[in-house]
C-alpha atoms as one frame of an Amber mdcrd trajectory, in Angstrom:
protein
   0.000   0.000   0.000   2.811   2.356   0.857   4.460   1.598  -2.490   1.306
   2.617  -4.386   1.038   5.771  -2.323   4.686   6.643  -3.021   4.148   6.190
  -6.769   1.074   8.425  -6.711   3.000  11.078  -4.793   5.885  10.853  -7.268
   3.521  11.259 -10.249   1.874  14.197  -8.506   5.243  15.887  -7.928   6.253
  15.222 -11.547   2.998  16.721 -12.834   3.446  19.738 -10.572   7.015  20.235
 -11.803   5.818  20.046 -15.431   3.140  22.661 -14.749   5.665  24.961 -13.084
   8.094  24.487 -15.981   5.374  25.282 -18.529   4.332  28.373 -16.581   7.966
  29.502 -16.348   8.451  29.068 -20.113   5.276  31.009 -20.842   6.336  33.865
 -18.589   9.757  33.896 -20.195   8.276  33.971 -23.690   5.860  36.777 -22.769
   8.722  38.737 -21.232  10.833  38.398 -24.376   7.932  39.343 -26.642   7.024
  42.428 -24.615  10.657  43.486 -24.229  11.473  43.045 -27.914   8.294  44.848
 -28.993   9.179  47.812 -26.806  12.767  47.652 -28.037  11.629  47.693 -31.666
   9.394  50.722 -31.150  12.180  52.614 -29.394  14.651  51.567 -32.087  12.382
  52.828 -34.865  12.101  56.271 -33.262  15.796  56.581 -32.423  16.996  55.254
 -35.785  14.927  57.810 -37.691  16.592  60.613 -35.733  20.181  59.425 -36.184
  22.181  60.629 -39.170  24.135  63.528 -40.595  21.327  65.766 -39.341  20.445
  64.699 -35.808  16.768  64.997 -34.914  15.475  64.614 -31.320  13.052  61.712
 -30.670  10.293  64.114 -29.614  10.534  65.994 -32.905  10.576  62.698 -34.810
   7.367  61.571 -33.110   5.716  64.941 -33.729   6.533  64.825 -37.449   5.300
  61.243 -37.844   2.074  61.874 -35.904   1.445  65.035 -37.894   1.714  63.158
 -41.186  -0.444  60.280 -39.943  -3.168  62.232 -38.183  -2.732  65.892 -39.145
  -2.689  66.767 -35.459  -0.147  69.179 -34.027   1.259  72.561 -34.911   4.235
  72.563 -37.273   7.201  73.851 -35.278   9.985  72.207 -37.282  11.682  73.138
 -40.534  10.687  71.778 -43.939  14.097  70.072 -44.449  13.696  68.194 -41.154
  10.217  67.132 -42.167  11.534  65.791 -45.468  14.450  63.984 -43.782  12.181
  62.194 -41.309   9.154  61.424 -43.459  10.550  61.038 -46.975  14.061  59.674
 -46.375  14.626  57.943 -43.058  11.243  56.573 -41.988  10.680  54.431 -45.124
  14.243  53.154 -44.817  13.850  52.205 -41.154  10.503  50.505 -41.785  12.008
  48.552 -44.688  14.951  47.507 -42.507  12.604  46.162 -39.821  10.523  44.265
 -42.390  13.581  42.792 -44.129  15.139  41.708 -40.822  11.917  40.044 -39.689
  11.407  38.326 -43.053  14.937  36.923 -43.180  14.753  35.708 -39.573  11.464
  33.804 -39.892  12.478  32.411 -43.289  15.718  31.111 -41.809  13.873  29.475
 -38.926  11.440  27.758 -41.303  14.249  26.523 -43.562  16.229  25.119 -40.645
  13.163  23.101 -39.654  12.478  21.999 -43.238  15.959  20.639 -43.928  16.756
  19.757 -40.291  20.057  21.600 -40.494  21.021  24.258 -37.956  23.342  25.900
 -40.496  20.625  26.488 -43.102  19.738  30.072 -43.981  17.510  31.833 -46.562
  20.277  31.925 -49.165  21.021  28.229 -49.000  18.301  27.352 -51.524  19.514
  29.576 -54.356  16.727  32.158 -54.034  19.146  34.987 -53.325  21.311  33.994
 -56.280  18.267  34.043 -58.554  17.319  37.501 -57.348  20.889  38.674 -57.888
  20.852  37.405 -61.487  17.585  39.210 -62.170  18.877  42.436 -60.641  22.137
  42.233 -62.587  20.195  41.759 -65.824  18.111  44.842 -65.001  21.047  47.069
 -64.055  23.511  46.003 -66.717  21.317  45.166 -69.704  18.091  47.055 -69.045
  15.859  44.022 -68.455  12.350  45.199 -67.597  13.075  48.741 -68.743   9.379
  49.256 -69.472   8.664  49.068 -65.734  10.539  52.300 -65.049  11.722  52.688
 -61.451  10.263  49.294 -60.560  12.441  47.416 -63.077  15.109  46.465 -60.511
  12.855  45.036 -57.758  10.549  43.296 -60.235  13.464  41.699 -62.113  15.026
  40.568 -58.842  11.733  39.104 -57.653  11.177  37.225 -60.920  14.721  35.855
 -60.693  14.057  34.635 -57.158  10.843  32.905 -58.196  12.562  31.271 -61.177
  15.310  29.980 -58.887  12.727  28.568 -56.467  10.898  26.790 -59.283  14.190
  25.327 -60.529  15.109  24.093 -57.042  11.718  22.402 -56.673  12.015  20.848
 -60.120  15.450  19.398 -59.337  14.447  18.281 -55.835  11.334  16.461 -57.113
  13.156  14.679 -59.931  13.602  11.629 -57.707   9.942  11.482 -56.739  10.276
  12.778 -53.164  11.250  16.179 -51.780  13.423  15.045 -48.887  15.423  17.447
 -46.747  18.785  16.338 -48.144  17.523  16.484 -51.739  16.162  19.984 -51.188
  19.425  21.077 -49.608  21.626  19.738 -52.387  19.350  21.120 -55.109  19.473
  24.566 -53.524  23.256  24.536 -53.265  23.664  23.438 -56.893  21.186  25.999
 -58.256  22.713  28.727 -56.091  26.212  28.152 -57.427  24.961  28.031 -61.007
  23.075  31.321 -60.677  25.980  32.953 -58.862  28.153  32.034 -61.838  25.527
  33.538 -64.154  25.563  36.801 -62.193  29.359  36.934 -62.352  29.229  36.331
 -66.098  26.725  39.184 -66.563  29.042  41.529 -64.660  32.035  40.405 -66.704
  30.145  40.693 -70.017  28.937  44.219 -69.298  30.860  47.216 -70.660  29.492
  49.536 -67.972  31.904  50.104 -65.104  29.296  52.165 -63.235  26.698  49.438
 -63.705  29.113  46.799 -62.417  29.745  48.872 -59.281  26.004  49.267 -58.762
  25.476  45.517 -59.032  28.290  44.772 -56.593  26.910  47.274 -54.068  23.413
  45.831 -54.450  24.731  42.277 -54.010  26.045  43.289 -50.576  22.707  44.739
 -49.517  21.377  48.255 -49.098  18.198  49.920 -47.870  18.885  53.007 -49.966
  16.062  52.237 -52.422  13.406  52.577 -49.716  10.596  55.014 -50.364   6.857
  55.347 -49.936   4.892  53.359 -52.472   3.769  49.893 -53.479   7.241  48.244
 -53.147   7.454  49.249 -49.478   3.903  48.058 -48.790   4.678  44.704 -50.393
   8.012  44.437 -48.561   6.190  44.894 -45.241   3.066  42.865 -46.013   4.735
  39.704 -47.345   7.071  39.078 -44.346   4.147  39.800 -42.017   1.950  37.313
 -43.880   4.796  34.779 -43.881   5.168  35.064 -40.110   1.418  34.586 -39.560
   1.286  31.506 -41.795   4.346  30.005 -40.113   2.777  30.670 -36.716  -0.320
  28.765 -37.825   1.930  25.910 -39.011   4.046  25.974 -35.851   3.216  22.472
 -34.645   3.778  21.037 -38.117   7.174  22.729 -38.220   7.957  21.177 -34.830
   7.132  17.731 -36.197   9.081  18.305 -39.414  12.154  19.447 -37.505  12.136
  16.190 -35.519  11.926  13.937 -38.570   9.759  12.689 -41.404   8.677   9.666
 -39.376   7.281  11.893 -36.628   5.445  14.025 -39.164   3.932  10.934 -40.810
   2.861   9.601 -37.414   0.888  12.808 -36.899  -0.829  12.369 -40.267   1.274
  14.896 -42.170   2.849  14.511 -45.597   6.474  15.722 -45.242   6.969  16.143
 -49.002   3.809  18.186 -49.498   4.529  20.274 -46.423   8.074  21.044 -47.597
   6.861  22.137 -51.014   4.259  24.495 -49.518   6.680  25.937 -47.009   9.368
  26.385 -49.649   6.951  28.293 -51.885   6.024  30.562 -48.971   9.623  31.136
 -47.893  10.767  31.688 -51.486   8.075  34.337 -51.930   9.202  36.103 -48.768
  12.914  35.946 -49.629  12.221  37.043 -53.191  10.376  40.146 -51.995  13.006
  40.923 -49.353  15.979  40.537 -51.694  14.274  42.521 -54.446  13.809  45.400
 -51.997  17.148  45.370 -50.168  19.599  43.153 -52.012  21.494  40.225 -50.517
  21.911  40.535 -46.751  23.568  37.480 -45.276  23.718  35.815 -41.866  20.500
  37.360 -40.469  18.529  34.218 -41.300  21.279  32.068 -39.790  22.113  33.926
 -36.584  18.737  35.208 -35.383  16.862  31.835 -35.308  19.532  30.400 -33.013
  19.308  33.394 -30.673  15.522  33.078 -30.596  15.653  29.387 -29.721  18.163
  30.020 -26.955  15.865  32.703 -25.566  12.493  30.918 -25.589  13.058  27.322
 -26.658  12.456  25.396 -29.859   8.662  25.604 -30.087   8.036  27.443 -33.359
   4.816  29.063 -32.175   6.873  31.031 -29.667  10.242  31.201 -31.404   8.931
  32.602 -34.715   7.569  35.941 -33.371  10.628  36.312 -31.136  12.902  35.742
 -34.145  10.912  38.259 -36.208  11.307  40.957 -33.541  15.000  40.171 -33.025
  15.668  40.309 -36.759  13.832  43.615 -37.089  15.739  45.276 -34.230  19.072
  43.889 -35.425  18.747  45.104 -39.013  17.443  48.536 -38.010  20.591  49.161
 -35.993  22.842  47.526 -38.570  21.534  50.031 -41.102  22.146  52.915 -38.700
  25.787  51.846 -38.412  26.021  51.326 -42.181  24.965  54.877 -43.002  26.748
  56.701 -40.170  30.054  54.889 -39.529  31.861  56.336 -42.569  29.433  59.166
 -43.362  28.838  60.585 -45.896  29.868  57.293 -47.509  27.502  54.378 -46.933
  28.736  50.868 -46.117  26.806  47.970 -47.699  24.748  46.519 -44.883  25.662
  42.962 -45.835  29.258  43.645 -44.786  28.163  44.548 -41.261  25.829  41.569
 -40.877  28.632  39.276 -42.052  31.048  40.797 -39.533  28.556  39.931 -36.792
  27.401  36.613 -38.224  30.763  35.036 -39.045  32.087  35.058 -35.437  28.725
  33.731 -34.253  28.946  30.892 -36.761  32.437  30.015 -35.522  31.188  29.941
 -31.929  28.245  27.768 -32.976  30.515  25.287 -34.758  32.814  25.222 -31.721
  29.947  24.413 -29.375  28.602  21.765 -31.738  32.031  20.107 -31.828  32.346
  20.215 -28.051  28.821  18.864 -27.498  29.431  15.883 -29.773  32.717  14.844
 -28.180
């Protein structure tokens, strides 16, 4: 009798510990979400005010509220109004959207291919966008689209690369994680070679410099209009869809057998997720160029903060990516002012040491 009572007490203590652990994780996740949301709002205001012409946060808020609501008496100069509303605010908003889109795309891809070193550029989408952009800059592809020729050409290149990756990955009948990974690497190298050939074949030295700068990433093309709306809407939609598919991503990250046990089709799920992620990356790259390491670094930081559950980690990663890229852009445009540093250089300087630390810890943990 005492043995039965001891077992019941042990199960009761175990259940209580599980409940306390779940409550602790929930509180931790809520704390991170609230803290990162507040940090993003503060970052947006401060980043708009930082530059060659420094603008106080109060003035920044007054200008933005005046444009949004028409409320408030104009007590600032016209140049300051133009700097905040026409130049810096679209750029900062684009940076936040691009950072969030790259972060959630990287998290989804790492679950899809079950590889912690996967990032949004692993599947050749960035290389496809780069080829499209190079064709637009160097040879006038899409010239009839006017100022939208560059982003549209880059987006079409990204979609073409995604379709090619899917075609190669499905050639064996199944879209497994390793097949998807290898197809993306092969297509990426091929399209990178195509971009290099377009640069080499062009007679325009100025065009070649523009392509090289764009390949390293820049938010300098930001401005009010349809491209900015799309660049904000698509990453937001991607995050919401991935949140809805959080449990399926959890199962897929464990293994195909687990997903099949839960009644899921791993192949079909990978194809759908790849189409969604490719759309997001295509829009992001077409708006800001190739910005590396964000989709690799941020998902790992998010998981370390709140755990591996995608329903919690995805919004945390989105907020982290947004804050990170906003401040990376501030450094890019102020460190060597008036000259602007390609933002991809700064993200690589941060991401490369992180990758080395990650590899070191992986080696230690497996020994």
